[in-house]
C-alpha positions in Angstrom: 68.8 109.5 83.2 67.3 106.6 81.1 64.9 103.5 83.0 67.3 100.2 82.6 65.4 97.2 82.8 66.6 95.2 86.3 67.0 91.9 85.8 66.3 89.3 88.5 65.9 85.8 89.1 64.3 83.9 92.0 64.0 80.2 92.3 61.2 79.3 93.7 60.9 75.4 95.4 58.4 72.8 97.1 55.6 71.0 96.3 53.0 73.3 94.0 56.3 74.4 92.4 58.0 71.3 91.0 55.8 71.3 88.2 54.8 74.4 85.9 53.2 77.3 87.8 50.1 79.0 86.4 50.8 82.4 85.0 48.6 83.4 87.0 49.8 82.7 90.1 53.6 84.3 88.6 52.0 87.5 87.8 50.9 87.8 91.4 54.2 86.9 92.6 55.9 89.4 90.5 53.0 91.9 91.3 53.5 91.4 94.7 57.4 92.0 94.7 56.6 95.2 93.1 54.5 96.5 95.2 56.7 95.7 98.0 59.3 97.6 96.2 57.6 100.2 95.3 56.4 100.7 99.4 60.7 100.0 100.2 61.6 103.4 98.0 59.0 105.8 98.7 60.9 105.1 102.1 64.1 106.4 100.8 66.8 107.9 102.9 67.9 110.1 105.7 70.8 112.0 104.5 70.9 115.5 102.8 70.4 114.0 99.1 67.0 111.9 100.5 65.7 115.1 102.4 66.2 117.7 99.3 65.5 115.6 96.0 61.8 114.4 95.4 60.8 110.6 95.1 59.0 109.7 91.6 57.4 106.8 90.9 55.6 105.4 87.9 53.6 102.1 87.3 52.5 102.4 82.9 52.3 98.9 82.9 50.4 96.4 85.8 54.3 94.7 86.2 56.7 97.4 86.3 57.8 100.0 87.8 60.1 103.2 86.8 61.8 105.2 90.2 63.2 108.5 89.5 64.3 111.7 91.7 65.1 115.2 91.1 68.7 115.9 91.2 69.7 118.9 93.8 72.3 118.9 95.8 74.1 116.7 97.0 72.6 114.4 94.9 74.1 115.8 91.1 74.1 112.9 89.2 72.7 109.9 91.1 74.7 107.1 90.2 75.3 106.2 93.9 71.7 106.5 94.6 70.6 104.5 91.5 73.2 101.7 92.8 72.1 101.6 96.2 68.1 100.8 94.9 69.4 98.5 92.3 71.1 97.0 95.5 67.8 96.7 97.3 65.5 95.4 94.8 68.0 92.4 93.7 68.3 91.8 97.5 64.5 92.2 98.2 62.7 90.9 95.7 64.1 86.6 96.3 62.7 86.9 100.0 59.8 88.8 98.9 59.0 85.8 95.9 59.4 83.3 98.1 57.0 84.5 100.9 54.5 85.1 98.7 54.8 82.3 97.0 54.9 79.8 100.2 51.6 81.8 100.9 49.9 81.3 97.7 50.9 77.7 98.1 49.7 77.7 101.2 46.1 79.4 100.6 46.0 76.9 97.5 46.6 73.8 100.0 44.2 74.9 102.8 41.5 75.2 100.3 
């Protein structure tokens, strides 16, 4: 199965983010989102598919993550597994990004 990029939009609000934020801060927020998603997908699930199939993760570039799985029964195609993980990523990204942005803003404001 070929890797497909997932497009996610996270809107940040607040004093620091009303202006253009530096590229370094933006990359740090994205890196934190990817790290949290990596932790979540490594956890797997509870069913037979999660027990019998090995999850592989690869970070070829600093700001990208490729997650793969073997296709042992009962996971024979992986389409539902893929949809589930895409939904997890899309649900997690805004919350994790917002939390990271708030933490960074707090650190910059307090310094």
